[in-house]
C-alpha positions in Angstrom: -6.8 3.1 0.8 -7.1 5.5 3.5 -7.7 5.3 7.1 -6.4 5.3 10.7 -3.1 5.9 10.3 -3.2 7.4 7.1 -1.8 10.2 5.1 -4.0 13.7 6.0 -7.0 14.3 4.2 -5.8 15.9 0.6 -6.3 18.6 -2.5 -3.7 19.7 -3.7 -0.6 18.5 -5.9 3.5 18.5 -5.4 6.0 17.2 -7.8 7.5 13.7 -7.3 10.8 13.7 -5.5 13.9 13.1 -7.1 16.6 10.1 -6.1 15.8 9.4 -2.6 18.5 7.6 0.5 18.1 4.2 1.8 14.8 3.9 4.0 16.2 0.5 5.5 20.0 -0.6 6.3 18.3 -3.9 4.6 14.9 -5.7 3.6 13.2 -8.6 2.6 11.2 -8.9 -0.8 8.8 -11.1 0.0 7.5 -12.6 -3.7 4.2 -14.5 -2.1 2.6 -16.7 -5.0 0.1 -18.3 -2.3 -3.7 -19.1 -3.8 -5.3 -17.6 -1.2 -8.8 -15.5 -0.3 -8.5 -11.5 0.1 -9.4 -12.6 3.8 -6.8 -15.1 4.5 -4.1 -12.2 2.4 -5.2 -10.2 5.6 -4.8 -12.8 7.8 -1.4 -13.1 6.4 -0.7 -9.6 7.0 -1.4 -9.7 10.9 0.6 -12.7 11.3 3.9 -10.9 9.3 3.2 -8.2 11.9 3.6 -10.2 14.8 6.3 -12.0 13.8 8.2 -10.2 11.1 11.7 -9.4 12.9 13.5 -7.6 9.6 12.2 -5.5 7.0 9.6 -7.3 4.3 7.7 -6.0 1.7 5.1 -8.5 0.4 3.9 -8.2 -3.5 0.6 -10.8 -3.7 -2.0 -11.8 -6.0 -5.6 -11.6 -5.6 -6.9 -15.3 -6.8 -10.8 -13.6 -7.5 -12.0 -10.2 -8.0 -12.9 -9.1 -4.3 -13.2 -6.1 -2.0 -11.4 -4.9 1.5 -12.7 -2.4 3.9 -11.2 -0.9 6.7 -11.0 -2.2 10.1 -13.7 0.3 12.1 -16.2 -0.1 8.6 -19.7 -2.0 8.4 -19.7 -5.5 6.7 -23.3 -5.5 6.9 -23.5 -2.8 4.5 -20.8 -3.4 2.3 -22.0 -6.7 1.3 -25.0 -5.2 0.4 -22.9 -2.9 -2.4 -21.3 -5.5 -3.4 -23.6 -8.6 -4.1 -21.0 -11.6 -5.3 -17.6 -10.7 -3.9 -16.2 -11.2 -1.3 -15.2 -8.4 0.9 -13.2 -9.1 3.3 -11.8 -6.5 6.7 -8.4 -5.1 6.4 -6.2 -4.8 10.1 -5.9 -1.3 8.7 -8.0 1.1 8.7 -10.2 3.4 5.9 -12.7 2.9 2.9 -13.5 0.5 0.7 -11.3 -0.4 -2.2 -12.0 -2.5 -4.9 -9.3 -5.5 -6.0 -8.7 -7.0 -9.0 -6.7 -5.6 -11.7 -4.8 -3.7 -8.7 -1.2 -4.3 -7.5 -1.3 -5.0 -4.0 1.6 -5.0 -1.3 2.5 -4.8 2.2 5.5 -3.2 4.1 6.1 -4.7 7.8 8.2 -2.8 9.5 8.9 -4.0 13.0 9.4 -2.0 16.0 13.4 -0.9 16.6 13.7 0.4 12.7 13.9 4.3 12.3 10.6 4.2 10.2 8.5 2.9 12.7 9.3 5.9 15.5 7.9 8.1 12.9 4.4 10.1 13.2 2.1 7.7 11.2 2.2 11.1 8.2 5.6 11.2 8.1 5.6 7.2 7.4 3.6 7.3 4.9 4.7 10.4 2.8 8.1 8.4 3.2 6.9 5.1 1.6 5.2 7.1 -1.3 7.9 9.2 -1.5 9.5 6.1 -3.4 6.8 4.6 -4.7 6.2 8.1 -6.5 9.6 7.9 -7.8 10.0 4.0 -8.3 6.9 4.9 -10.8 8.2 7.9 -12.3 10.9 6.1 -13.8 10.0 2.8 -14.6 6.3 4.7 -15.9 7.1 4.4 -19.8 4.1 2.3 -21.1 2.4 2.8 -17.9 1.8 6.7 -17.0 3.9 9.9 -18.5 6.5 10.6 -15.9 5.3 14.4 -15.9 1.7 13.4 -15.1 3.1 11.8 -11.5 2.5 14.0 -8.4 2.0 13.5 -4.4 -1.1 15.2 -2.5 0.1 17.7 -0.4 -3.7 19.9 0.8 -6.8 18.9 2.5 -9.5 18.5 0.7 -13.4 16.9 2.4 -13.8 13.3 2.0 -16.4 12.4 -1.1 -17.8 8.6 0.3 -16.9 5.4 1.3 -14.9 4.5 -2.1 -10.9 5.3 -1.2 -9.8 5.8 -4.7 -12.7 8.8 -5.0 -10.7 9.8 -1.8 -7.2 11.6 -2.5 -5.3 12.1 1.6 -2.3 14.2 1.7 1.2 11.7 0.4 -0.9 9.3 -1.9 0.0 9.2 -6.0 -1.7 10.8 -8.0 -1.8 10.8 -12.3 -3.4 13.9 -13.2 -6.2 14.0 -11.2 -6.6 10.3 -10.9 -5.5 8.3 -7.6 -3.4 5.9 -8.5 -2.1 4.7 -4.8 -2.9 4.6 -1.8 -2.3 2.6 1.3 -3.4 2.9 5.2 -1.4 2.0 8.2 -1.4 -0.3 11.9 0.3 0.4 14.8 1.2 -1.8 17.4 3.4 -3.7 19.6 5.5 -5.3 17.0 5.6 -2.0 14.6 3.3 -0.8 12.1 1.8 -2.5 9.0 1.2 -0.2 5.5 -1.4 -1.9 3.1 -1.1 -0.4 -0.4 -2.9 -1.0 -3.9 -1.4 0.3 -6.6 -4.0 1.0 -9.5 -1.4 0.4 -12.9 -2.4 -2.4 -15.0 0.6 -4.5 -15.7 2.7 -4.4 -12.8 4.7 -7.3 -12.8 7.0 -8.3 -10.0 10.1 -6.7 -11.5 8.9 -2.7 -10.0 8.0 -4.0 -7.2 11.6 -5.3 -7.1 12.7 -1.8 -7.8 10.8 -0.3 -5.4 12.4 -2.3 -2.8 16.3 -1.2 -4.5 15.0 2.5 -3.9 14.1 2.2 -0.4 17.0 -0.4 0.3 20.8 -1.2 -0.4 20.6 -4.4 0.9 17.7 -6.5 -0.7 17.3 -10.1 -0.2 14.5 -11.9 -2.3 12.5 -14.3 -0.7 9.1 -16.6 -2.6 6.4 -18.0 -0.3 3.7 -20.5 -1.6 2.4 -22.0 1.4 -0.9 -21.7 2.4 -1.7 -20.1 6.0 
């Protein structure tokens, strides 16, 4: 994903950072097993942004293949481009993302957290630094660690497809973008919606991602329908 409050457009790469200091004093890992449509998942993110009182990392699953588009994207055009797929509008900006085999997550950061006071590009870079470091340590059969890098330099936009357009601080595996995101800021804080295009990622990998960002992680399950 990319778009409003996204990482800046980029073309070069830089090494994955080594182990980073904790980003939050506390963090809730919310494993959402609800069987929701893409539109309902987007609504849940908005609901959590408006009600969360502490940082949340929500990990969830797609009930069926679908596509999401940025907040300002053209819905009729997207539905015409992907007939037969549910197309949902994200609360964040950016281009079109096809979902199904990816691992989606959302990081909700309430206002008052130190991360919420940073510029969008700075918070985007920090979050992806922790993600890249986690994937590098856990890659194993997924991706050789030496192939993982972070984008750095500006490059022109190629299309409306998010994963064809790396932006600054996106996670790369060789020439391929494997993790992107977009952010939305409100008076409540900010929402970072991310998508990781690596098959086989499970909850265990997200637990390590959470632990990389925070030493004090609590784990909750959510299975209520909205």
